[in-house]
MDTraj code that builds the backbone (N, CA, C; nanometers):
import mdtraj as md
import numpy as np

residues = "MET ASP ASP LEU ASP ARG ALA ILE ALA ASP SER GLU ALA ARG GLY PHE VAL LYS VAL LEU THR VAL PRO GLY LYS ASP THR ILE LEU GLY VAL THR ILE VAL GLY THR HIS ALA ALA ASP LEU LEU ALA GLU TYR VAL LEU ALA MET ARG HIS GLY LEU GLY LEU ASN LYS VAL LEU SER THR ILE HIS THR TYR PRO THR LEU ALA GLU ALA ASN LYS TYR ALA ALA GLY GLU TRP LYS ARG ALA HIS GLN PRO LYS ARG LEU LEU GLU TRP VAL ARG LYS TYR HIS ASP TRP LYS ARG GLY".split()
xyz = np.array([
    [-3.3509, 6.6028, -13.1250],
    [-3.2723, 6.7601, -13.0972],
    [-3.2435, 6.7359, -12.9487],
    [-3.3195, 6.6491, -12.9108],
    [-3.2922, 6.6185, -12.7723],
    [-3.2091, 6.5189, -12.7084],
    [-3.0922, 6.4786, -12.7888],
    [-3.0005, 6.4175, -12.8024],
    [-2.8086, 6.4917, -12.8376],
    [-2.8938, 6.5884, -12.8690],
    [-2.7757, 6.6743, -12.9607],
    [-2.7063, 6.7619, -12.8114],
    [-2.5240, 6.7294, -12.8329],
    [-2.4710, 6.7887, -12.7063],
    [-2.4824, 6.9659, -12.7131],
    [-2.4660, 6.9774, -12.8528],
    [-2.4389, 7.1454, -12.8661],
    [-2.6316, 7.2310, -12.8434],
    [-2.7262, 7.1019, -12.9072],
    [-2.8577, 7.1696, -12.8443],
    [-2.8867, 7.2174, -12.7125],
    [-2.8364, 7.0791, -12.6438],
    [-2.8260, 7.0551, -12.4940],
    [-2.7609, 7.2347, -12.4169],
    [-2.6240, 7.2150, -12.4926],
    [-2.5633, 7.3340, -12.4048],
    [-2.6176, 7.4805, -12.4390],
    [-2.6849, 7.4725, -12.5579],
    [-2.7500, 7.6134, -12.6129],
    [-2.8590, 7.6368, -12.5478],
    [-2.9205, 7.5378, -12.4791],
    [-3.0334, 7.5332, -12.4050],
    [-3.1546, 7.5495, -12.4814],
    [-3.1692, 7.4278, -12.6347],
    [-3.2273, 7.4672, -12.7448],
    [-3.2805, 7.2832, -12.7887],
    [-3.2722, 7.2463, -12.7243],
    [-3.3123, 7.0969, -12.7449],
    [-3.4206, 7.0749, -12.7507],
    [-3.4840, 7.1633, -12.8426],
    [-3.6524, 7.1050, -12.8939],
    [-3.6810, 7.0593, -13.0106],
    [-3.7441, 7.0068, -13.0905],
    [-3.7374, 7.0156, -13.2263],
    [-3.7386, 6.8630, -13.2713],
    [-3.7753, 6.8382, -13.4063],
    [-3.7243, 6.7051, -13.4272],
    [-3.6654, 6.7612, -13.5977],
    [-3.6167, 6.6191, -13.6768],
    [-3.5749, 6.6091, -13.8083],
    [-3.6667, 6.5061, -13.8707],
    [-3.7560, 6.4818, -13.9576],
    [-3.7998, 6.4141, -14.0256],
    [-3.7719, 6.3951, -14.1705],
    [-3.7075, 6.2878, -14.2337],
    [-3.6815, 6.2870, -14.3498],
    [-3.7940, 6.1439, -14.4288],
    [-3.8337, 6.2235, -14.5391],
    [-3.9345, 6.1162, -14.6401],
    [-3.8686, 6.0408, -14.7076],
    [-3.8525, 5.8982, -14.7468],
    [-3.7644, 5.8684, -14.8615],
    [-3.8696, 5.7902, -14.9320],
    [-3.7958, 5.7336, -15.0307],
    [-3.8670, 5.6508, -15.1350],
    [-3.8615, 5.4770, -15.0466],
    [-4.0093, 5.4369, -15.0474],
    [-3.9809, 5.2978, -14.9744],
    [-3.8802, 5.2144, -15.0417],
    [-3.8300, 5.1588, -14.9258],
    [-3.7279, 5.0532, -14.9373],
    [-3.5639, 5.1290, -14.9898],
    [-3.5439, 5.2423, -15.0399],
    [-3.4090, 5.2774, -15.0617],
    [-3.3935, 5.4429, -14.9820],
    [-3.2805, 5.4737, -14.9884],
    [-3.2072, 5.6041, -14.9271],
    [-3.2498, 5.7358, -15.0008],
    [-3.3422, 5.7361, -15.1025],
    [-3.3174, 5.8454, -15.1545],
    [-3.4355, 5.9668, -15.1243],
    [-3.3932, 6.0522, -15.0823],
    [-3.4585, 6.1357, -15.0263],
    [-3.5395, 6.2609, -15.0906],
    [-3.6944, 6.2146, -15.0530],
    [-3.8219, 6.2979, -15.1216],
    [-3.8498, 6.4691, -15.0657],
    [-3.8002, 6.4458, -14.9378],
    [-3.8347, 6.5355, -14.8635],
    [-3.8242, 6.5503, -14.7087],
    [-3.7808, 6.6754, -14.6540],
    [-3.7629, 6.6702, -14.5141],
    [-3.8610, 6.7846, -14.4515],
    [-3.8804, 6.7642, -14.3445],
    [-3.9453, 6.8477, -14.2345],
    [-3.8248, 6.9008, -14.1141],
    [-3.8549, 6.9827, -14.0955],
    [-3.7075, 7.0365, -13.9597],
    [-3.7893, 7.1163, -13.8917],
    [-3.7953, 7.0597, -13.7431],
    [-3.8773, 7.1935, -13.6691],
    [-3.7774, 7.2195, -13.5299],
    [-3.7320, 7.3387, -13.5438],
    [-3.6352, 7.3662, -13.4207],
    [-3.5589, 7.5031, -13.4397],
    [-3.4937, 7.5300, -13.3740],
    [-3.4130, 7.6323, -13.4114],
    [-3.2907, 7.5957, -13.4625],
    [-3.2581, 7.6750, -13.5662],
    [-3.1606, 7.7068, -13.6703],
    [-3.2053, 7.5892, -13.7728],
    [-3.3503, 7.5851, -13.7764],
    [-3.3720, 7.4465, -13.8833],
    [-3.3598, 7.5185, -14.0127],
    [-3.3436, 7.6080, -14.0662],
    [-3.2616, 7.6610, -14.2308],
    [-3.1828, 7.6162, -14.2360],
    [-3.0677, 7.6594, -14.1312],
    [-2.9345, 7.6215, -14.1513],
    [-2.8966, 7.4596, -14.1793],
    [-3.0114, 7.3510, -14.0964],
    [-2.9814, 7.2392, -14.1531],
    [-3.0362, 7.1842, -14.2365],
    [-3.1212, 7.2419, -14.3239],
    [-3.2219, 7.2134, -14.4135],
    [-3.1130, 7.1979, -14.5112],
    [-3.0216, 7.2909, -14.5279],
    [-2.9091, 7.3315, -14.6305],
    [-2.8534, 7.1899, -14.6642],
    [-2.8063, 7.0952, -14.6127],
    [-2.7226, 6.9575, -14.6448],
    [-2.8833, 6.8760, -14.7228],
    [-2.9869, 6.8810, -14.6807],
    [-3.0597, 6.8121, -14.8051],
    [-3.1099, 6.8051, -14.8496],
    [-3.0901, 6.9673, -14.9218],
    [-3.1424, 7.0304, -15.0246],
    [-3.0204, 7.0096, -15.1028],
    [-2.8894, 7.0123, -15.0707],
    [-2.7970, 6.9577, -15.1162],
    [-2.8053, 6.8377, -15.1727],
    [-2.8122, 6.7400, -15.0768],
    [-2.8234, 6.5893, -15.0961],
    [-2.9430, 6.6017, -15.2351],
    [-3.0568, 6.6262, -15.1967],
    [-3.1742, 6.6136, -15.3325],
    [-3.1138, 6.6408, -15.4615],
    [-3.0776, 6.7504, -15.4939],
    [-3.0516, 6.8320, -15.5903],
    [-2.9231, 6.7420, -15.6725],
    [-2.8474, 6.6489, -15.5793],
    [-2.7421, 6.5871, -15.6613],
    [-2.7604, 6.4571, -15.6440],
    [-2.8746, 6.4068, -15.5853],
    [-2.9075, 6.2921, -15.6171],
    [-2.8439, 6.2147, -15.5110],
    [-2.7918, 6.2500, -15.3997],
    [-2.7755, 6.1701, -15.2833],
    [-2.8293, 6.1097, -15.1643],
    [-2.8508, 5.9900, -15.1050],
    [-2.9374, 5.9280, -15.0467],
    [-2.8890, 5.9455, -14.8935],
    [-2.9719, 5.8893, -14.8025],
    [-2.9411, 5.8784, -14.6677],
    [-2.7857, 5.8477, -14.6438],
    [-2.7364, 5.6979, -14.7024],
    [-2.5958, 5.6822, -14.6526],
    [-2.5354, 5.8015, -14.7174],
    [-2.5192, 5.8566, -14.7969],
    [-2.4666, 5.9157, -14.8322],
    [-2.4188, 6.0761, -14.6639],
    [-2.5501, 6.0637, -14.6299],
    [-2.5716, 6.2107, -14.5488],
    [-2.4865, 6.1168, -14.4494],
    [-2.4999, 6.0327, -14.3956],
    [-2.4734, 5.9157, -14.2530],
    [-2.3433, 5.8973, -14.2917],
    [-2.2597, 5.8839, -14.4156],
    [-2.1077, 5.8585, -14.4080],
    [-2.0566, 6.0246, -14.4209],
    [-2.1094, 6.1202, -14.3866],
    [-2.0539, 6.2390, -14.4261],
    [-1.9999, 6.2970, -14.2619],
    [-1.8553, 6.3302, -14.3172],
    [-1.7944, 6.3690, -14.1225],
    [-1.8782, 6.5177, -14.0826],
    [-1.9325, 6.5167, -13.9953],
    [-2.0285, 6.6316, -13.8900],
    [-1.9050, 6.6559, -13.7835],
    [-1.8805, 6.7932, -13.8139],
    [-1.8274, 6.8407, -13.6695],
    [-1.9190, 6.8237, -13.5128],
    [-1.7955, 6.7968, -13.4048],
    [-1.8959, 6.7671, -13.3393],
    [-1.8289, 6.8979, -13.2426],
    [-1.9129, 6.9815, -13.1573],
    [-2.0903, 6.9433, -13.1414],
    [-2.1671, 7.0580, -13.2133],
    [-2.1948, 7.0368, -13.3103],
    [-2.2898, 7.0737, -13.3666],
    [-2.4466, 7.0451, -13.3811],
    [-2.5283, 7.1346, -13.4467],
    [-2.6262, 7.1212, -13.4443],
    [-2.6546, 7.0264, -13.5785],
    [-2.5823, 7.0786, -13.6893],
    [-2.5729, 6.9541, -13.8062],
    [-2.5626, 6.8131, -13.8201],
    [-2.4996, 6.7675, -13.7037],
    [-2.5548, 6.6346, -13.6025],
    [-2.6546, 6.5692, -13.6409],
    [-2.7706, 6.6578, -13.6399],
    [-2.8806, 6.6266, -13.6120],
    [-2.9348, 6.5372, -13.7137],
    [-2.9160, 6.6165, -13.8437],
    [-2.8929, 6.4959, -13.9606],
    [-2.8235, 6.3730, -13.9839],
    [-2.7243, 6.3864, -13.9406],
    [-2.6647, 6.2311, -13.9314],
    [-2.7547, 6.1612, -13.8390],
    [-2.8016, 6.2043, -13.7348],
    [-2.8557, 6.1170, -13.6574],
    [-3.0114, 6.0479, -13.7291],
    [-3.0829, 6.1981, -13.8366],
    [-3.1651, 6.1244, -13.8604],
    [-3.1372, 6.0004, -13.9357],
    [-3.0089, 6.0191, -14.0412],
    [-2.9643, 5.9112, -14.0633],
    [-2.9793, 5.8188, -14.0612],
    [-2.8673, 5.8244, -13.9506],
    [-2.8514, 5.6940, -13.8641],
    [-2.9848, 5.6040, -13.8201],
    [-3.0838, 5.6728, -13.7987],
    [-3.1786, 5.6119, -13.7825],
    [-3.2883, 5.5088, -13.8438],
    [-3.2716, 5.6328, -13.9605],
    [-3.3320, 5.5753, -14.0979],
    [-3.2513, 5.4034, -14.1165],
    [-3.1263, 5.4638, -14.1176],
    [-3.0276, 5.3233, -14.1450],
    [-3.0770, 5.2066, -14.0574],
    [-3.1169, 5.2095, -13.9091],
    [-3.1194, 5.1399, -13.8197],
    [-3.2398, 5.0362, -13.8739],
    [-3.3334, 5.1746, -13.9231],
    [-3.4884, 5.0910, -13.9275],
    [-3.4915, 5.0240, -14.0451],
    [-3.4283, 5.0341, -14.1227],
    [-3.4024, 4.9275, -14.2791],
    [-3.3037, 4.8668, -14.2991],
    [-3.2542, 4.7973, -14.1558],
    [-3.1489, 4.7099, -14.1597],
    [-3.2096, 4.5730, -14.2486],
    [-3.1375, 4.4799, -14.3066],
    [-3.1581, 4.3721, -14.4105],
    [-3.1840, 4.2822, -14.2747],
    [-3.2764, 4.2387, -14.1986],
    [-3.2792, 4.1412, -14.0699],
    [-3.3048, 3.9967, -14.1444],
    [-3.3388, 4.0033, -14.1956],
    [-3.3126, 3.8171, -14.2690],
    [-3.1884, 3.7799, -14.2657],
    [-3.1295, 3.8839, -14.3800],
    [-2.9770, 3.8672, -14.3909],
    [-2.9034, 3.8591, -14.2576],
    [-2.8559, 3.9834, -14.2053],
    [-2.8297, 3.9810, -14.0467],
    [-2.9036, 3.8299, -13.9653],
    [-2.9680, 3.7578, -13.9538],
    [-3.0157, 3.6901, -13.8818],
    [-2.9249, 3.5439, -13.9607],
    [-2.9118, 3.5536, -14.0758],
    [-2.8386, 3.4511, -14.1909],
    [-2.7381, 3.4853, -14.1169],
    [-2.6659, 3.5606, -14.1085],
    [-2.4753, 3.5703, -14.0973],
    [-2.4677, 3.5527, -13.9434],
    [-2.5335, 3.5709, -13.8424],
    [-2.5152, 3.5382, -13.7240],
    [-2.5278, 3.4350, -13.7187],
    [-2.6234, 3.3171, -13.7537],
    [-2.6506, 3.1987, -13.7630],
    [-2.5431, 3.1178, -13.8182],
    [-2.4672, 3.2051, -13.9396],
    [-2.3709, 3.1230, -13.9821],
    [-2.2447, 3.1330, -13.8991],
    [-2.2135, 3.2365, -13.8725],
    [-2.0936, 3.2894, -13.7510],
    [-2.1094, 3.1579, -13.6706],
    [-2.2219, 3.1858, -13.6109],
    [-2.2470, 3.0683, -13.4565],
    [-2.1970, 2.9375, -13.5129],
    [-2.2314, 2.8766, -13.6247],
    [-2.2078, 2.7383, -13.6958],
    [-2.0707, 2.7473, -13.6588],
    [-2.0140, 2.8794, -13.7455],
    [-1.8702, 2.8256, -13.7893],
    [-1.7877, 2.8110, -13.6661],
    [-1.8273, 2.8827, -13.5588],
    [-1.7714, 2.8895, -13.4070],
    [-1.7915, 2.7666, -13.3194],
    [-1.8350, 2.6769, -13.4100],
    [-1.9179, 2.5716, -13.3758],
    [-1.9651, 2.5588, -13.1975],
])
top = md.Topology()
chain = top.add_chain()
for i, resn in enumerate(residues, 1):
    res = top.add_residue(resn, chain, resSeq=i)
    for name in ("N", "CA", "C"):
        top.add_atom(name, md.element.get_by_symbol(name[0]), res)
traj = md.Trajectory(xyz[None], top)
């Protein structure tokens, strides 16, 4: 929450969003949100879980700026960075280095 411009502007930059997923997948099993307006932020995850949408869908959703709802997108982005296919990305980097000479 302390990275959100809206939370900083409102002096409410305390708290966190934690998402539990299926190992190796973006399927949302549960969410814990601590902070101001946590119940409002939870609605997006409830909708995603109800309709089988994963964190990649949350990440690709447009979140207006500046709002606290950006916390959901930040959490999805952190999940995405933590689950990058490192071996594949390393292979692609080596391939591009080779192609460039």
